[in-house]
SENU-576451 format. One record per residue (C-alpha): x, y, z negated; residue in three letters. Coordinates in steps of 0.2 Angstrom, whole numbers. Each point is the difference from the previous one (the first is absolute). Layout:
N
+-------+-------+-------+-----+
!     X !     Y !     Z !   r !
+-------+-------+-------+-----+
!     X !     Y !     Z ! ALA !
...
+-------+-------+-------+-----+
END
This chain:
337
+-------+-------+-------+-----+
!     X !     Y !     Z !   r !
+-------+-------+-------+-----+
!     1 !     1 !    -1 ! MET !
!     6 !    16 !     5 ! SER !
!     3 !    12 !   -13 ! LYS !
!   -15 !    11 !    -5 ! TYR !
!     7 !    19 !     0 ! LEU !
!    -2 !    16 !    -9 ! LYS !
!     3 !    16 !     5 ! TYR !
!    16 !     1 !    -5 ! SER !
!     5 !   -16 !     8 ! ASP !
!    -2 !     7 !    17 ! VAL !
!    12 !    16 !    10 ! ASN !
!    -9 !     7 !    16 ! LEU !
!    10 !    -2 !    18 ! VAL !
!     2 !    18 !     9 ! PRO !
!    -6 !     2 !    15 ! ASN !
!     6 !    12 !    14 ! PHE !
!    -9 !    16 !    -3 ! SER !
!    -9 !    10 !    14 ! ILE !
!    -4 !    17 !   -10 ! VAL !
!    13 !    16 !    -3 ! ARG !
!   -10 !     2 !   -16 ! SER !
!    -6 !    -8 !   -15 ! ARG !
!   -11 !    13 !    -1 ! SER !
!    -7 !    -6 !    15 ! ASP !
!    -6 !   -17 !    -5 ! CYS !
!   -18 !     0 !    -4 ! ASP !
!    -6 !   -11 !   -18 ! VAL !
!   -17 !     5 !     1 ! SER !
!   -16 !   -14 !    -1 ! LYS !
!   -16 !    -3 !     4 ! GLU !
!   -10 !   -10 !   -15 ! ILE !
!   -18 !    -4 !     1 ! GLY !
!    -4 !    14 !    16 ! GLY !
!    10 !    15 !   -10 ! LYS !
!    18 !     6 !     4 ! LYS !
!    14 !     1 !   -16 ! PHE !
!    16 !     5 !     2 ! LYS !
!     7 !   -13 !    -9 ! LEU !
!    -3 !   -19 !    -1 ! PRO !
!     7 !    -1 !   -20 ! VAL !
!   -12 !     0 !   -11 ! ILE !
!     0 !     3 !   -20 ! PRO !
!    -6 !   -13 !    -9 ! SER !
!   -17 !     1 !    -6 ! ASN !
!     6 !    -1 !   -18 ! MET !
!    -4 !    11 !   -16 ! LYS !
!    19 !     4 !    -1 ! SER !
!     2 !     4 !    17 ! VAL !
!   -14 !    10 !     6 ! ILE !
!   -13 !    11 !    -9 ! ASP !
!   -17 !    10 !     9 ! VAL !
!    13 !    17 !     1 ! ARG !
!    12 !   -11 !    12 ! HIS !
!   -14 !    -7 !    10 ! CYS !
!    -8 !    17 !     3 ! LYS !
!    20 !     7 !     6 ! TRP !
!     2 !   -13 !    11 ! MET !
!   -19 !    -1 !     7 ! SER !
!     4 !    17 !     3 ! ASP !
!    16 !     0 !     9 ! ASN !
!    -2 !   -14 !    12 ! ASP !
!     7 !   -16 !   -11 ! TYR !
!   -10 !   -17 !    -4 ! PHE !
!    -3 !    -4 !   -17 ! TYR !
!   -11 !   -12 !   -12 ! ILE !
!    -7 !     5 !   -17 ! MET !
!     2 !   -10 !   -14 ! HIS !
!   -14 !   -11 !    -9 ! ARG !
!     5 !     1 !   -18 ! PHE !
!    -7 !    11 !   -13 ! ASP !
!    -6 !    14 !    12 ! VAL !
!   -19 !     2 !     6 ! ASP !
!    -1 !    -3 !    16 ! ILE !
!   -18 !     5 !     6 ! GLN !
!     4 !    16 !    -7 ! LYS !
!    19 !     2 !    10 ! PHE !
!   -14 !    -7 !    15 ! ILE !
!    -9 !    14 !    -4 ! GLU !
!    11 !    14 !    -2 ! GLU !
!     9 !    -4 !    16 ! ALA !
!   -14 !     1 !    10 ! ASN !
!    -7 !    16 !    -7 ! GLU !
!    19 !     8 !     2 ! GLU !
!    -1 !    -9 !    19 ! ASN !
!    17 !   -10 !    -1 ! TRP !
!     8 !    -6 !    16 ! LYS !
!     2 !   -16 !    -4 ! THR !
!    -9 !    -9 !   -16 ! ILE !
!     6 !   -14 !    -4 ! SER !
!    -4 !   -11 !   -18 ! ILE !
!     6 !   -18 !    -8 ! SER !
!   -14 !   -12 !    -7 ! LEU !
!     2 !   -18 !    -9 ! GLY !
!   -14 !   -13 !     2 ! VAL !
!   -11 !     0 !   -14 ! LYS !
!   -18 !     7 !    -2 ! GLY !
!     6 !    21 !    -4 ! ALA !
!     9 !    -2 !    17 ! ASP !
!   -14 !    -6 !     8 ! LYS !
!   -13 !    11 !    -7 ! ASP !
!    13 !    16 !     7 ! ILE !
!    -2 !    -8 !    17 ! ILE !
!   -20 !     1 !    -2 ! LYS !
!     2 !    17 !    -6 ! SER !
!    10 !     4 !    15 ! ILE !
!   -12 !    -5 !    11 ! ARG !
!   -15 !     8 !   -10 ! ASN !
!     9 !    17 !    -2 ! SER !
!     6 !    -3 !    19 ! LYS !
!    17 !     7 !    -7 ! SER !
!    16 !     1 !    12 ! ARG !
!    12 !   -13 !    -3 ! VAL !
!    12 !    -5 !    14 ! ASP !
!    12 !   -12 !    -8 ! TYR !
!    -5 !   -13 !   -14 ! ILE !
!    13 !   -11 !    -7 ! THR !
!    -5 !   -16 !    -9 ! ILE !
!    13 !    -1 !   -12 ! ASP !
!     4 !   -17 !   -11 ! ILE !
!    15 !    -9 !    -5 ! ALA !
!    -4 !   -17 !     9 ! HIS !
!   -11 !     8 !    15 ! GLY !
!    -2 !   -21 !     9 ! HIS !
!   -16 !    -3 !    -7 ! CYS !
!   -19 !    -1 !     2 ! GLU !
!    -2 !    17 !   -11 ! SER !
!    10 !     9 !    12 ! MET !
!   -12 !   -10 !    12 ! LYS !
!   -14 !     6 !    -7 ! GLU !
!     6 !    20 !    -1 ! MET !
!     6 !     0 !    13 ! ILE !
!   -17 !    -6 !     9 ! GLU !
!   -10 !    13 !   -12 ! ILE !
!    11 !    14 !     7 ! CYS !
!    -2 !    -5 !    17 ! LYS !
!   -21 !    -1 !    -1 ! SER !
!    -3 !    15 !    -9 ! SER !
!    11 !    13 !     6 ! LEU !
!     5 !     6 !    18 ! GLU !
!    16 !     7 !     8 ! ASN !
!     9 !    -3 !   -14 ! VAL !
!    19 !    -8 !     1 ! CYS !
!     2 !   -16 !   -14 ! ILE !
!    17 !    -4 !    -5 ! ILE !
!     1 !   -16 !   -11 ! ALA !
!    12 !    -9 !    -9 ! GLY !
!    14 !    -9 !    -7 ! ASN !
!     2 !   -13 !     9 ! VAL !
!    16 !    -9 !     5 ! ALA !
!     0 !   -13 !    14 ! LYS !
!    -7 !     3 !    18 ! PRO !
!   -17 !   -10 !    -3 ! GLU !
!    -3 !    12 !   -13 ! ALA !
!     1 !    13 !    10 ! VAL !
!   -10 !    -9 !    13 ! ALA !
!   -16 !    -5 !   -11 ! ASP !
!     2 !    19 !    -7 ! LEU !
!    -1 !     6 !    18 ! SER !
!   -15 !   -12 !     4 ! ALA !
!    -8 !     5 !   -14 ! TRP !
!    -1 !    20 !     5 ! GLY !
!    18 !     8 !    -5 ! ALA !
!     6 !    12 !    12 ! ASP !
!    17 !    -1 !    -8 ! TYR !
!    10 !   -13 !   -13 ! VAL !
!    10 !     5 !   -14 ! LYS !
!    13 !   -15 !     0 ! VAL !
!    12 !    -3 !   -15 ! GLY !
!    -1 !    -9 !   -19 ! ILE !
!    11 !     2 !   -15 ! GLY !
!    13 !    11 !    10 ! GLN !
!    -4 !    18 !    -6 ! GLY !
!    14 !     3 !   -13 ! SER !
!   -12 !     2 !   -13 ! PRO !
!    -8 !   -15 !     3 ! CYS !
!     2 !   -15 !   -11 ! THR !
!   -10 !   -14 !     9 ! THR !
!    14 !    -7 !     5 ! LYS !
!     6 !    -4 !   -18 ! ASP !
!   -17 !    -3 !    -8 ! LYS !
!    -8 !    -9 !    14 ! THR !
!    16 !    -8 !    12 ! GLY !
!   -11 !     5 !    15 ! PHE !
!     9 !    13 !    13 ! THR !
!     8 !     2 !    18 ! ILE !
!    15 !    10 !     5 ! PRO !
!    -6 !    16 !     8 ! MET !
!     8 !     2 !    14 ! PHE !
!    -1 !   -19 !     6 ! THR !
!   -22 !     2 !    -7 ! CYS !
!    -4 !    14 !    14 ! VAL !
!     9 !    -8 !    12 ! GLU !
!   -10 !   -13 !     0 ! SER !
!   -14 !     8 !    -4 ! CYS !
!     1 !    11 !    15 ! SER !
!    -1 !   -16 !     9 ! LYS !
!   -17 !     2 !     1 ! VAL !
!   -12 !     1 !    16 ! LEU !
!   -15 !    -2 !     7 ! PHE !
!    -8 !    -4 !    15 ! ASP !
!   -19 !     0 !     4 ! LYS !
!     1 !   -14 !     7 ! ASP !
!    13 !   -10 !   -10 ! ASP !
!    -4 !     8 !   -16 ! GLY !
!    12 !     4 !   -16 ! PHE !
!    20 !    -9 !     5 ! MET !
!    17 !     3 !    -5 ! PHE !
!    10 !     3 !    14 ! SER !
!    21 !     7 !     4 ! ASN !
!    -9 !    11 !    13 ! ALA !
!     5 !    17 !     4 ! SER !
!    -6 !    10 !   -11 ! LEU !
!    -1 !    18 !    11 ! LYS !
!   -16 !     9 !     2 ! GLU !
!    -2 !     0 !    20 ! ASP !
!    -4 !   -16 !    -1 ! TYR !
!   -21 !    -4 !     0 ! LYS !
!    -2 !   -18 !    -7 ! LEU !
!     3 !    -6 !   -12 ! PRO !
!     0 !    15 !   -14 ! GLU !
!    11 !     0 !   -15 ! LYS !
!    -9 !     1 !   -15 ! VAL !
!     4 !    17 !    -8 ! LYS !
!    12 !    -3 !   -18 ! ILE !
!     6 !    11 !   -16 ! ILE !
!    16 !    -7 !    -6 ! ALA !
!    -2 !     5 !   -20 ! ASP !
!    15 !    -3 !   -10 ! GLY !
!    18 !    -2 !    -2 ! GLY !
!     4 !    16 !     8 ! VAL !
!    16 !     9 !    -8 ! CYS !
!     5 !    10 !    10 ! CYS !
!    -5 !     8 !    14 ! ASN !
!    10 !    -9 !    12 ! GLY !
!   -12 !   -16 !    -5 ! ASP !
!   -15 !    11 !     8 ! ALA !
!     8 !    -5 !    16 ! ALA !
!     4 !   -17 !    -3 ! LYS !
!   -17 !    -3 !    -5 ! ALA !
!    -6 !     8 !    19 ! LEU !
!    14 !   -11 !     7 ! VAL !
!    -7 !   -14 !    -8 ! ALA !
!   -19 !     4 !     7 ! GLY !
!    -8 !    12 !   -11 ! ALA !
!   -10 !    12 !     5 ! ASP !
!     0 !     9 !   -15 ! LEU !
!    10 !    -1 !   -15 ! VAL !
!    -5 !     3 !   -19 ! MET !
!    13 !     6 !   -12 ! ALA !
!    -1 !     3 !   -19 ! GLY !
!    17 !     6 !    -9 ! GLY !
!     6 !    11 !    15 ! LEU !
!   -15 !    12 !    -4 ! PHE !
!     0 !    -4 !   -20 ! ALA !
!    19 !     6 !     0 ! CYS !
!    -8 !    19 !     4 ! CYS !
!     1 !    12 !   -11 ! SER !
!   -19 !     6 !     4 ! ASP !
!    -8 !   -18 !    -2 ! SER !
!   -13 !    -5 !   -12 ! PRO !
!    10 !   -12 !    -9 ! SER !
!     8 !     7 !   -19 ! HIS !
!    17 !     6 !     2 ! SER !
!    14 !    -3 !   -15 ! ILE !
!    17 !     4 !    -1 ! GLU !
!    14 !   -15 !    -4 ! ILE !
!    18 !     4 !    -4 ! ASN !
!    -3 !    15 !     9 ! GLY !
!    -9 !    -3 !    15 ! THR !
!   -18 !     3 !     6 ! PRO !
!    -9 !   -15 !     2 ! HIS !
!   -18 !    -5 !     4 ! LYS !
!   -10 !   -14 !    -6 ! ALA !
!    -4 !   -10 !    14 ! TYR !
!   -10 !   -16 !    -5 ! TYR !
!   -13 !   -15 !     9 ! GLY !
!   -18 !     1 !     2 ! SER !
!    -2 !   -17 !   -10 ! ALA !
!    12 !     8 !   -12 ! SER !
!    -6 !     3 !   -20 ! PHE !
!     3 !    20 !     5 ! GLU !
!   -13 !    -1 !    14 ! ASN !
!   -12 !   -13 !    -8 ! LYS !
!     1 !     5 !   -17 ! LYS !
!    -3 !   -19 !    -8 ! THR !
!    12 !   -14 !    -1 ! ARG !
!   -10 !   -12 !    12 ! ALA !
!     6 !    -5 !    13 ! HIS !
!    15 !    10 !     3 ! ILE !
!    12 !    -3 !    18 ! GLU !
!     8 !    18 !    -2 ! GLY !
!    12 !     9 !   -10 ! THR !
!     7 !    19 !    -5 ! LEU !
!    15 !     5 !     9 ! ARG !
!     9 !    17 !    -1 ! ASN !
!     7 !     6 !    12 ! ILE !
!    13 !    12 !     5 ! PRO !
!   -11 !    17 !     6 ! SER !
!     6 !     5 !    20 ! CYS !
!    -1 !    18 !    -5 ! GLY !
!   -12 !     3 !    16 ! MET !
!   -19 !     3 !     0 ! ASN !
!   -11 !   -10 !    10 ! PHE !
!     1 !    12 !    14 ! LYS !
!    19 !    -2 !     1 ! THR !
!     0 !   -18 !     0 ! LYS !
!   -14 !    -1 !    15 ! LEU !
!    11 !    10 !     9 ! ILE !
!    17 !   -10 !    -5 ! GLU !
!   -10 !   -16 !     6 ! ILE !
!    -3 !     8 !    17 ! ASP !
!    15 !     4 !     5 ! GLU !
!     9 !   -16 !    -6 ! ASP !
!   -14 !    -9 !    11 ! LEU !
!     2 !    10 !    14 ! LYS !
!    19 !    -4 !    -1 ! SER !
!    -5 !   -17 !    -1 ! ALA !
!   -10 !     3 !    16 ! VAL !
!    15 !     8 !     8 ! SER !
!    10 !   -16 !    -5 ! TYR !
!   -12 !   -10 !     7 ! SER !
!     2 !     5 !    18 ! GLY !
!   -15 !     8 !     4 ! GLY !
!   -11 !    16 !    -6 ! LYS !
!   -13 !    -7 !   -11 ! ASN !
!    -5 !   -16 !   -13 ! LEU !
!    -5 !    -9 !    15 ! LEU !
!    19 !    -3 !     4 ! SER !
!     1 !    -7 !   -17 ! LEU !
!    -8 !   -18 !     6 ! GLN !
!    16 !    -2 !    12 ! ASP !
!    12 !     1 !   -14 ! VAL !
!    14 !   -15 !    -6 ! LYS !
!     1 !    -2 !   -16 ! TYR !
!    16 !   -12 !    -8 ! ILE !
!     0 !    -8 !   -17 ! LYS !
!    11 !     6 !   -13 ! VAL !
+-------+-------+-------+-----+
END
């Protein structure tokens, strides 16, 4: 069996560059019919993003997903509608209260552009039911569902109606699922295998090594979001090379000076508290803990500056890939190190 790979286990191989300046490269991405500046998303976690960041990102054409913890999602939706946000993007679970929010959205005819159904193990009956409720109750809503870690799971969630499938289990740095349960798949290999899920209107779902270029007609590639294991901006480029359509990152944003996480000084150095969604710090209960608190050094940048840095680094990655936009990353080779 070949080795399963983390992002740190691979290096990308440069191609001949056709651009005169890295700034000429385009790293924008269409998501559910809307165009955004980057394919990189802050994790929908309480220590990573809050309402003020969501509003700023909406105003400035960055994609976001509001988390679902200790927050009145219904109020968030109402205020975003009243203020006519460019993008309204929320997270829900699969419990009764989450289903009630779907009913409320339908009855009030509120605008919601994106709903992320966000649970630890997304390949399950509860996920299937929640996707079906969303699809049958709401029109013109882009459904993101996860998390899963196998191509078969990606195919199932897509068949149930998800527009994007979030992949990655146990790979986030504050996540202890791999230690508590033994279940995980190293992230580069996870993304690479899950990105091979294709859909043909005649043959259904298949797992293939066919070209993933967007200029072919059929079969259609199932869109995935790589979630977990990103430690630096270059890892986002590696996730896109592996086949991700979008990349979710937590620590890159939690360490920002204006992140919602708690600030603390350790040995004279500013740190930020970064914790997982299944941690005690987030759940406030000791039951079923699969996350921990990590105090990470502050990067000294705010959200705006970090996003500019990611934009610049990703444009540089595109220039090394030999093209002018994100499509060129599909032609990049990698080596194991």
